[in-house]
mmCIF file of the C-alpha atoms, coordinates in Angstrom:
data_MODEL
# 
_entry.id   MODEL 
# 
loop_
_atom_site.group_PDB 
_atom_site.id 
_atom_site.type_symbol 
_atom_site.label_atom_id 
_atom_site.label_alt_id 
_atom_site.label_comp_id 
_atom_site.label_asym_id 
_atom_site.label_entity_id 
_atom_site.label_seq_id 
_atom_site.pdbx_PDB_ins_code 
_atom_site.Cartn_x 
_atom_site.Cartn_y 
_atom_site.Cartn_z 
_atom_site.occupancy 
_atom_site.B_iso_or_equiv 
_atom_site.pdbx_formal_charge 
_atom_site.auth_seq_id 
_atom_site.auth_comp_id 
_atom_site.auth_asym_id 
_atom_site.auth_atom_id 
_atom_site.pdbx_PDB_model_num 
ATOM 1   C CA . MET A 1 1   ? 173.552 -116.890 59.335 1.00 0.00 ? 1   MET A CA 1 
ATOM 2   C CA . ARG A 1 2   ? 170.269 -115.978 57.665 1.00 0.00 ? 2   ARG A CA 1 
ATOM 3   C CA . LEU A 1 3   ? 169.717 -112.421 56.464 1.00 0.00 ? 3   LEU A CA 1 
ATOM 4   C CA . GLU A 1 4   ? 166.424 -111.073 55.149 1.00 0.00 ? 4   GLU A CA 1 
ATOM 5   C CA . ASN A 1 5   ? 166.034 -107.715 53.439 1.00 0.00 ? 5   ASN A CA 1 
ATOM 6   C CA . SER A 1 6   ? 163.580 -106.114 51.055 1.00 0.00 ? 6   SER A CA 1 
ATOM 7   C CA . PHE A 1 7   ? 162.952 -102.911 49.179 1.00 0.00 ? 7   PHE A CA 1 
ATOM 8   C CA . GLU A 1 8   ? 160.428 -101.440 46.778 1.00 0.00 ? 8   GLU A CA 1 
ATOM 9   C CA . VAL A 1 9   ? 160.933 -99.560  43.517 1.00 0.00 ? 9   VAL A CA 1 
ATOM 10  C CA . ALA A 1 10  ? 158.401 -97.531  41.552 1.00 0.00 ? 10  ALA A CA 1 
ATOM 11  C CA . ALA A 1 11  ? 158.670 -99.598  38.385 1.00 0.00 ? 11  ALA A CA 1 
ATOM 12  C CA . PRO A 1 12  ? 156.773 -102.539 36.913 1.00 0.00 ? 12  PRO A CA 1 
ATOM 13  C CA . VAL A 1 13  ? 158.044 -106.035 37.712 1.00 0.00 ? 13  VAL A CA 1 
ATOM 14  C CA . ASP A 1 14  ? 159.254 -106.697 34.144 1.00 0.00 ? 14  ASP A CA 1 
ATOM 15  C CA . ALA A 1 15  ? 161.395 -103.535 34.074 1.00 0.00 ? 15  ALA A CA 1 
ATOM 16  C CA . ALA A 1 16  ? 162.819 -104.249 37.535 1.00 0.00 ? 16  ALA A CA 1 
ATOM 17  C CA . TRP A 1 17  ? 163.504 -107.876 36.541 1.00 0.00 ? 17  TRP A CA 1 
ATOM 18  C CA . ARG A 1 18  ? 165.428 -106.845 33.419 1.00 0.00 ? 18  ARG A CA 1 
ATOM 19  C CA . LEU A 1 19  ? 167.536 -104.298 35.243 1.00 0.00 ? 19  LEU A CA 1 
ATOM 20  C CA . LEU A 1 20  ? 168.260 -106.437 38.281 1.00 0.00 ? 20  LEU A CA 1 
ATOM 21  C CA . ASN A 1 21  ? 169.391 -109.262 36.007 1.00 0.00 ? 21  ASN A CA 1 
ATOM 22  C CA . ASP A 1 22  ? 171.787 -107.053 34.031 1.00 0.00 ? 22  ASP A CA 1 
ATOM 23  C CA . VAL A 1 23  ? 174.986 -107.593 36.021 1.00 0.00 ? 23  VAL A CA 1 
ATOM 24  C CA . PRO A 1 24  ? 177.163 -104.878 34.425 1.00 0.00 ? 24  PRO A CA 1 
ATOM 25  C CA . ALA A 1 25  ? 174.420 -102.289 34.996 1.00 0.00 ? 25  ALA A CA 1 
ATOM 26  C CA . VAL A 1 26  ? 173.716 -103.269 38.605 1.00 0.00 ? 26  VAL A CA 1 
ATOM 27  C CA . VAL A 1 27  ? 177.190 -103.826 40.057 1.00 0.00 ? 27  VAL A CA 1 
ATOM 28  C CA . PRO A 1 28  ? 177.909 -100.062 40.172 1.00 0.00 ? 28  PRO A CA 1 
ATOM 29  C CA . CYS A 1 29  ? 174.915 -99.759  42.512 1.00 0.00 ? 29  CYS A CA 1 
ATOM 30  C CA . MET A 1 30  ? 176.648 -102.003 45.045 1.00 0.00 ? 30  MET A CA 1 
ATOM 31  C CA . PRO A 1 31  ? 178.935 -99.983  47.307 1.00 0.00 ? 31  PRO A CA 1 
ATOM 32  C CA . GLY A 1 32  ? 182.481 -101.313 47.075 1.00 0.00 ? 32  GLY A CA 1 
ATOM 33  C CA . ALA A 1 33  ? 181.779 -103.769 44.238 1.00 0.00 ? 33  ALA A CA 1 
ATOM 34  C CA . GLU A 1 34  ? 183.564 -104.060 40.916 1.00 0.00 ? 34  GLU A CA 1 
ATOM 35  C CA . LEU A 1 35  ? 182.696 -106.596 38.232 1.00 0.00 ? 35  LEU A CA 1 
ATOM 36  C CA . THR A 1 36  ? 186.014 -108.002 36.991 1.00 0.00 ? 36  THR A CA 1 
ATOM 37  C CA . GLU A 1 37  ? 184.899 -110.681 34.539 1.00 0.00 ? 37  GLU A CA 1 
ATOM 38  C CA . VAL A 1 38  ? 181.904 -112.192 32.830 1.00 0.00 ? 38  VAL A CA 1 
ATOM 39  C CA . ALA A 1 39  ? 182.862 -115.872 33.012 1.00 0.00 ? 39  ALA A CA 1 
ATOM 40  C CA . GLY A 1 40  ? 179.793 -117.154 31.174 1.00 0.00 ? 40  GLY A CA 1 
ATOM 41  C CA . GLU A 1 41  ? 176.073 -116.631 30.771 1.00 0.00 ? 41  GLU A CA 1 
ATOM 42  C CA . ASN A 1 42  ? 175.524 -117.629 34.407 1.00 0.00 ? 42  ASN A CA 1 
ATOM 43  C CA . ALA A 1 43  ? 178.894 -116.875 36.005 1.00 0.00 ? 43  ALA A CA 1 
ATOM 44  C CA . TRP A 1 44  ? 180.727 -113.742 37.060 1.00 0.00 ? 44  TRP A CA 1 
ATOM 45  C CA . LYS A 1 45  ? 183.782 -112.663 39.010 1.00 0.00 ? 45  LYS A CA 1 
ATOM 46  C CA . ALA A 1 46  ? 183.877 -109.586 41.213 1.00 0.00 ? 46  ALA A CA 1 
ATOM 47  C CA . ARG A 1 47  ? 186.160 -107.700 43.560 1.00 0.00 ? 47  ARG A CA 1 
ATOM 48  C CA . LEU A 1 48  ? 184.563 -106.407 46.750 1.00 0.00 ? 48  LEU A CA 1 
ATOM 49  C CA . HIS A 1 49  ? 185.964 -103.788 49.066 1.00 0.00 ? 49  HIS A CA 1 
ATOM 50  C CA . VAL A 1 50  ? 184.329 -104.257 52.435 1.00 0.00 ? 50  VAL A CA 1 
ATOM 51  C CA . LYS A 1 51  ? 184.501 -102.553 55.762 1.00 0.00 ? 51  LYS A CA 1 
ATOM 52  C CA . LEU A 1 52  ? 183.323 -104.598 58.724 1.00 0.00 ? 52  LEU A CA 1 
ATOM 53  C CA . GLY A 1 53  ? 183.545 -102.333 61.713 1.00 0.00 ? 53  GLY A CA 1 
ATOM 54  C CA . PRO A 1 54  ? 187.133 -101.023 61.874 1.00 0.00 ? 54  PRO A CA 1 
ATOM 55  C CA . ILE A 1 55  ? 188.496 -103.697 59.498 1.00 0.00 ? 55  ILE A CA 1 
ATOM 56  C CA . ALA A 1 56  ? 188.852 -103.055 55.754 1.00 0.00 ? 56  ALA A CA 1 
ATOM 57  C CA . LEU A 1 57  ? 188.837 -106.191 53.600 1.00 0.00 ? 57  LEU A CA 1 
ATOM 58  C CA . GLN A 1 58  ? 189.020 -107.022 49.926 1.00 0.00 ? 58  GLN A CA 1 
ATOM 59  C CA . PHE A 1 59  ? 187.301 -110.123 48.572 1.00 0.00 ? 59  PHE A CA 1 
ATOM 60  C CA . LEU A 1 60  ? 187.548 -111.913 45.267 1.00 0.00 ? 60  LEU A CA 1 
ATOM 61  C CA . ALA A 1 61  ? 184.211 -113.537 44.523 1.00 0.00 ? 61  ALA A CA 1 
ATOM 62  C CA . ASP A 1 62  ? 182.867 -116.112 42.077 1.00 0.00 ? 62  ASP A CA 1 
ATOM 63  C CA . VAL A 1 63  ? 179.125 -115.846 41.550 1.00 0.00 ? 63  VAL A CA 1 
ATOM 64  C CA . THR A 1 64  ? 176.957 -118.322 39.675 1.00 0.00 ? 64  THR A CA 1 
ATOM 65  C CA . ARG A 1 65  ? 173.266 -118.321 38.905 1.00 0.00 ? 65  ARG A CA 1 
ATOM 66  C CA . GLU A 1 66  ? 171.860 -121.646 40.078 1.00 0.00 ? 66  GLU A CA 1 
ATOM 67  C CA . HIS A 1 67  ? 168.194 -121.079 39.271 1.00 0.00 ? 67  HIS A CA 1 
ATOM 68  C CA . MET A 1 68  ? 166.097 -118.486 37.473 1.00 0.00 ? 68  MET A CA 1 
ATOM 69  C CA . ASP A 1 69  ? 162.312 -118.487 37.079 1.00 0.00 ? 69  ASP A CA 1 
ATOM 70  C CA . GLU A 1 70  ? 161.169 -115.287 35.390 1.00 0.00 ? 70  GLU A CA 1 
ATOM 71  C CA . ALA A 1 71  ? 157.479 -116.240 35.580 1.00 0.00 ? 71  ALA A CA 1 
ATOM 72  C CA . ALA A 1 72  ? 157.764 -116.524 39.369 1.00 0.00 ? 72  ALA A CA 1 
ATOM 73  C CA . GLY A 1 73  ? 160.148 -113.541 39.619 1.00 0.00 ? 73  GLY A CA 1 
ATOM 74  C CA . ARG A 1 74  ? 162.662 -115.730 41.460 1.00 0.00 ? 74  ARG A CA 1 
ATOM 75  C CA . VAL A 1 75  ? 166.412 -116.138 41.090 1.00 0.00 ? 75  VAL A CA 1 
ATOM 76  C CA . VAL A 1 76  ? 168.955 -118.038 43.194 1.00 0.00 ? 76  VAL A CA 1 
ATOM 77  C CA . LEU A 1 77  ? 172.634 -117.156 43.160 1.00 0.00 ? 77  LEU A CA 1 
ATOM 78  C CA . ALA A 1 78  ? 175.551 -118.856 44.839 1.00 0.00 ? 78  ALA A CA 1 
ATOM 79  C CA . ALA A 1 79  ? 178.672 -116.950 45.761 1.00 0.00 ? 79  ALA A CA 1 
ATOM 80  C CA . LYS A 1 80  ? 182.059 -118.041 47.004 1.00 0.00 ? 80  LYS A CA 1 
ATOM 81  C CA . ALA A 1 81  ? 184.508 -115.387 48.097 1.00 0.00 ? 81  ALA A CA 1 
ATOM 82  C CA . ARG A 1 82  ? 187.986 -115.378 49.538 1.00 0.00 ? 82  ARG A CA 1 
ATOM 83  C CA . GLU A 1 83  ? 189.652 -112.500 51.295 1.00 0.00 ? 83  GLU A CA 1 
ATOM 84  C CA . ALA A 1 84  ? 192.612 -111.318 49.210 1.00 0.00 ? 84  ALA A CA 1 
ATOM 85  C CA . LYS A 1 85  ? 195.089 -111.496 52.114 1.00 0.00 ? 85  LYS A CA 1 
ATOM 86  C CA . GLY A 1 86  ? 193.946 -114.934 53.239 1.00 0.00 ? 86  GLY A CA 1 
ATOM 87  C CA . ARG A 1 87  ? 192.035 -113.782 56.314 1.00 0.00 ? 87  ARG A CA 1 
ATOM 88  C CA . GLY A 1 88  ? 189.031 -115.919 55.582 1.00 0.00 ? 88  GLY A CA 1 
ATOM 89  C CA . SER A 1 89  ? 186.263 -116.727 53.179 1.00 0.00 ? 89  SER A CA 1 
ATOM 90  C CA . ALA A 1 90  ? 182.534 -116.513 52.739 1.00 0.00 ? 90  ALA A CA 1 
ATOM 91  C CA . GLU A 1 91  ? 179.869 -118.533 50.975 1.00 0.00 ? 91  GLU A CA 1 
ATOM 92  C CA . ALA A 1 92  ? 176.329 -117.439 50.332 1.00 0.00 ? 92  ALA A CA 1 
ATOM 93  C CA . THR A 1 93  ? 173.156 -118.622 48.691 1.00 0.00 ? 93  THR A CA 1 
ATOM 94  C CA . ILE A 1 94  ? 170.989 -115.661 47.805 1.00 0.00 ? 94  ILE A CA 1 
ATOM 95  C CA . GLU A 1 95  ? 167.353 -116.058 46.820 1.00 0.00 ? 95  GLU A CA 1 
ATOM 96  C CA . SER A 1 96  ? 165.629 -112.997 45.413 1.00 0.00 ? 96  SER A CA 1 
ATOM 97  C CA . THR A 1 97  ? 161.952 -112.705 44.610 1.00 0.00 ? 97  THR A CA 1 
ATOM 98  C CA . LEU A 1 98  ? 160.143 -109.870 42.826 1.00 0.00 ? 98  LEU A CA 1 
ATOM 99  C CA . ALA A 1 99  ? 156.438 -109.187 43.252 1.00 0.00 ? 99  ALA A CA 1 
ATOM 100 C CA . ALA A 1 100 ? 154.083 -106.516 42.028 1.00 0.00 ? 100 ALA A CA 1 
ATOM 101 C CA . VAL A 1 101 ? 152.821 -104.123 44.686 1.00 0.00 ? 101 VAL A CA 1 
ATOM 102 C CA . ALA A 1 102 ? 150.759 -100.957 44.480 1.00 0.00 ? 102 ALA A CA 1 
ATOM 103 C CA . GLY A 1 103 ? 152.946 -98.439  42.691 1.00 0.00 ? 103 GLY A CA 1 
ATOM 104 C CA . GLY A 1 104 ? 155.758 -100.771 41.684 1.00 0.00 ? 104 GLY A CA 1 
ATOM 105 C CA . THR A 1 105 ? 157.776 -103.831 42.614 1.00 0.00 ? 105 THR A CA 1 
ATOM 106 C CA . ARG A 1 106 ? 158.836 -105.339 45.917 1.00 0.00 ? 106 ARG A CA 1 
ATOM 107 C CA . VAL A 1 107 ? 162.168 -107.172 45.994 1.00 0.00 ? 107 VAL A CA 1 
ATOM 108 C CA . ASP A 1 108 ? 162.665 -109.703 48.817 1.00 0.00 ? 108 ASP A CA 1 
ATOM 109 C CA . ILE A 1 109 ? 166.167 -111.062 49.376 1.00 0.00 ? 109 ILE A CA 1 
ATOM 110 C CA . VAL A 1 110 ? 166.976 -114.020 51.641 1.00 0.00 ? 110 VAL A CA 1 
ATOM 111 C CA . THR A 1 111 ? 170.650 -114.860 52.110 1.00 0.00 ? 111 THR A CA 1 
ATOM 112 C CA . GLU A 1 112 ? 172.139 -117.896 53.815 1.00 0.00 ? 112 GLU A CA 1 
ATOM 113 C CA . LEU A 1 113 ? 175.657 -116.765 54.690 1.00 0.00 ? 113 LEU A CA 1 
ATOM 114 C CA . THR A 1 114 ? 178.630 -118.654 56.069 1.00 0.00 ? 114 THR A CA 1 
ATOM 115 C CA . LEU A 1 115 ? 181.776 -116.778 57.138 1.00 0.00 ? 115 LEU A CA 1 
ATOM 116 C CA . ARG A 1 116 ? 185.052 -118.592 57.864 1.00 0.00 ? 116 ARG A CA 1 
ATOM 117 C CA . GLY A 1 117 ? 188.393 -117.644 59.360 1.00 0.00 ? 117 GLY A CA 1 
ATOM 118 C CA . ALA A 1 118 ? 189.197 -114.215 60.756 1.00 0.00 ? 118 ALA A CA 1 
ATOM 119 C CA . VAL A 1 119 ? 186.428 -112.739 58.614 1.00 0.00 ? 119 VAL A CA 1 
ATOM 120 C CA . ALA A 1 120 ? 183.905 -114.611 60.756 1.00 0.00 ? 120 ALA A CA 1 
ATOM 121 C CA . GLN A 1 121 ? 185.287 -112.961 63.896 1.00 0.00 ? 121 GLN A CA 1 
ATOM 122 C CA . TYR A 1 122 ? 185.253 -109.487 62.340 1.00 0.00 ? 122 TYR A CA 1 
ATOM 123 C CA . GLY A 1 123 ? 181.837 -109.681 60.808 1.00 0.00 ? 123 GLY A CA 1 
ATOM 124 C CA . ARG A 1 124 ? 179.433 -111.624 62.991 1.00 0.00 ? 124 ARG A CA 1 
ATOM 125 C CA . GLY A 1 125 ? 178.118 -108.692 64.973 1.00 0.00 ? 125 GLY A CA 1 
ATOM 126 C CA . VAL A 1 126 ? 177.871 -106.161 62.160 1.00 0.00 ? 126 VAL A CA 1 
ATOM 127 C CA . VAL A 1 127 ? 176.860 -108.019 58.998 1.00 0.00 ? 127 VAL A CA 1 
ATOM 128 C CA . ALA A 1 128 ? 173.081 -107.755 59.477 1.00 0.00 ? 128 ALA A CA 1 
ATOM 129 C CA . ASP A 1 129 ? 173.183 -104.030 60.253 1.00 0.00 ? 129 ASP A CA 1 
ATOM 130 C CA . VAL A 1 130 ? 175.520 -103.313 57.371 1.00 0.00 ? 130 VAL A CA 1 
ATOM 131 C CA . ALA A 1 131 ? 173.347 -105.403 55.023 1.00 0.00 ? 131 ALA A CA 1 
ATOM 132 C CA . SER A 1 132 ? 170.268 -103.328 55.885 1.00 0.00 ? 132 SER A CA 1 
ATOM 133 C CA . ARG A 1 133 ? 172.077 -100.043 55.288 1.00 0.00 ? 133 ARG A CA 1 
ATOM 134 C CA . LEU A 1 134 ? 173.600 -101.218 52.018 1.00 0.00 ? 134 LEU A CA 1 
ATOM 135 C CA . THR A 1 135 ? 170.291 -102.619 50.800 1.00 0.00 ? 135 THR A CA 1 
ATOM 136 C CA . ALA A 1 136 ? 168.806 -99.143  51.250 1.00 0.00 ? 136 ALA A CA 1 
ATOM 137 C CA . GLN A 1 137 ? 171.670 -97.586  49.233 1.00 0.00 ? 137 GLN A CA 1 
ATOM 138 C CA . PHE A 1 138 ? 171.330 -100.223 46.531 1.00 0.00 ? 138 PHE A CA 1 
ATOM 139 C CA . ALA A 1 139 ? 167.562 -99.729  46.324 1.00 0.00 ? 139 ALA A CA 1 
ATOM 140 C CA . GLY A 1 140 ? 168.008 -95.987  45.893 1.00 0.00 ? 140 GLY A CA 1 
ATOM 141 C CA . CYS A 1 141 ? 170.472 -96.498  43.048 1.00 0.00 ? 141 CYS A CA 1 
ATOM 142 C CA . ILE A 1 142 ? 168.215 -99.056  41.330 1.00 0.00 ? 142 ILE A CA 1 
ATOM 143 C CA . ALA A 1 143 ? 165.205 -96.742  41.685 1.00 0.00 ? 143 ALA A CA 1 
ATOM 144 C CA . ALA A 1 144 ? 167.199 -93.906  40.095 1.00 0.00 ? 144 ALA A CA 1 
ATOM 145 C CA . LYS A 1 145 ? 168.275 -96.137  37.197 1.00 0.00 ? 145 LYS A CA 1 
ATOM 146 C CA . LEU A 1 146 ? 164.704 -97.279  36.607 1.00 0.00 ? 146 LEU A CA 1 
ATOM 147 C CA . ALA A 1 147 ? 163.458 -93.685  36.690 1.00 0.00 ? 147 ALA A CA 1 
ATOM 148 C CA . HIS A 1 148 ? 166.045 -92.503  34.137 1.00 0.00 ? 148 HIS A CA 1 
ATOM 149 C CA . THR A 1 149 ? 166.391 -95.495  31.824 1.00 0.00 ? 149 THR A CA 1 
ATOM 150 C CA . PRO A 1 150 ? 163.612 -96.155  29.331 1.00 0.00 ? 150 PRO A CA 1 
ATOM 151 C CA . VAL A 1 151 ? 162.449 -99.780  29.492 1.00 0.00 ? 151 VAL A CA 1 
ATOM 152 C CA . ALA A 1 152 ? 163.465 -100.270 25.831 1.00 0.00 ? 152 ALA A CA 1 
ATOM 153 C CA . GLU A 1 153 ? 167.103 -99.495  26.737 1.00 0.00 ? 153 GLU A CA 1 
ATOM 154 C CA . GLN A 1 154 ? 167.299 -101.981 29.586 1.00 0.00 ? 154 GLN A CA 1 
ATOM 155 C CA . LYS A 1 155 ? 169.115 -105.146 28.580 1.00 0.00 ? 155 LYS A CA 1 
ATOM 156 C CA . PRO A 1 156 ? 167.813 -108.511 29.811 1.00 0.00 ? 156 PRO A CA 1 
ATOM 157 C CA . ILE A 1 157 ? 170.687 -110.735 30.879 1.00 0.00 ? 157 ILE A CA 1 
ATOM 158 C CA . GLY A 1 158 ? 170.209 -112.951 33.877 1.00 0.00 ? 158 GLY A CA 1 
ATOM 159 C CA . GLY A 1 159 ? 169.344 -113.214 37.551 1.00 0.00 ? 159 GLY A CA 1 
ATOM 160 C CA . ILE A 1 160 ? 172.792 -112.507 38.885 1.00 0.00 ? 160 ILE A CA 1 
ATOM 161 C CA . ARG A 1 161 ? 172.387 -108.840 39.487 1.00 0.00 ? 161 ARG A CA 1 
ATOM 162 C CA . LEU A 1 162 ? 170.035 -109.244 42.361 1.00 0.00 ? 162 LEU A CA 1 
ATOM 163 C CA . VAL A 1 163 ? 171.988 -112.043 43.926 1.00 0.00 ? 163 VAL A CA 1 
ATOM 164 C CA . LEU A 1 164 ? 175.316 -110.324 43.533 1.00 0.00 ? 164 LEU A CA 1 
ATOM 165 C CA . HIS A 1 165 ? 173.849 -107.312 45.276 1.00 0.00 ? 165 HIS A CA 1 
ATOM 166 C CA . ALA A 1 166 ? 172.588 -109.400 48.140 1.00 0.00 ? 166 ALA A CA 1 
ATOM 167 C CA . LEU A 1 167 ? 175.881 -111.213 48.442 1.00 0.00 ? 167 LEU A CA 1 
ATOM 168 C CA . LEU A 1 168 ? 177.995 -108.114 48.377 1.00 0.00 ? 168 LEU A CA 1 
ATOM 169 C CA . HIS A 1 169 ? 175.877 -106.223 50.827 1.00 0.00 ? 169 HIS A CA 1 
ATOM 170 C CA . ARG A 1 170 ? 175.326 -109.075 53.162 1.00 0.00 ? 170 ARG A CA 1 
ATOM 171 C CA . LEU A 1 171 ? 178.768 -110.595 53.046 1.00 0.00 ? 171 LEU A CA 1 
ATOM 172 C CA . PHE A 1 172 ? 180.933 -107.570 52.770 1.00 0.00 ? 172 PHE A CA 1 
ATOM 173 C CA . GLY A 1 173 ? 178.952 -104.557 53.816 1.00 0.00 ? 173 GLY A CA 1 
ATOM 174 C CA . ARG A 1 174 ? 180.660 -101.265 53.238 1.00 0.00 ? 174 ARG A CA 1 
# 
């Protein structure tokens, strides 16, 4: 399943890039997400609480940054998640691109998502709608952080933030 979402923030591309690549700072903006471990410079583990329609699920996810090109404003993340009670799994490749627009930065997110097991049955009809709603919530949180955090305080880390957001919101919308 292919999911496409985008949002704009009133901040320059470099500030948005730094924040969106700072995993510990961005995960709290993802509804239901908790960063559980930094496994390396390009690898993280997270716990995701997701509600797909009437079903509440918890996923344990491994996220890795496969590609990052700051000059192009592009990052690609891969995520593998398993439902904690064994009801299925999900895999995603999330490509995020930042571009300057009048008044700020546009963030485009394209996710290739595969759901397996019971999770696939629960989520097929609602994932795209949930992803759109969660992207809007995430964008609002990111915009607030950019408005209240001086650029000098933002820590550059990596491209995972954006991908983790896309994965969480697209895979496990809550």
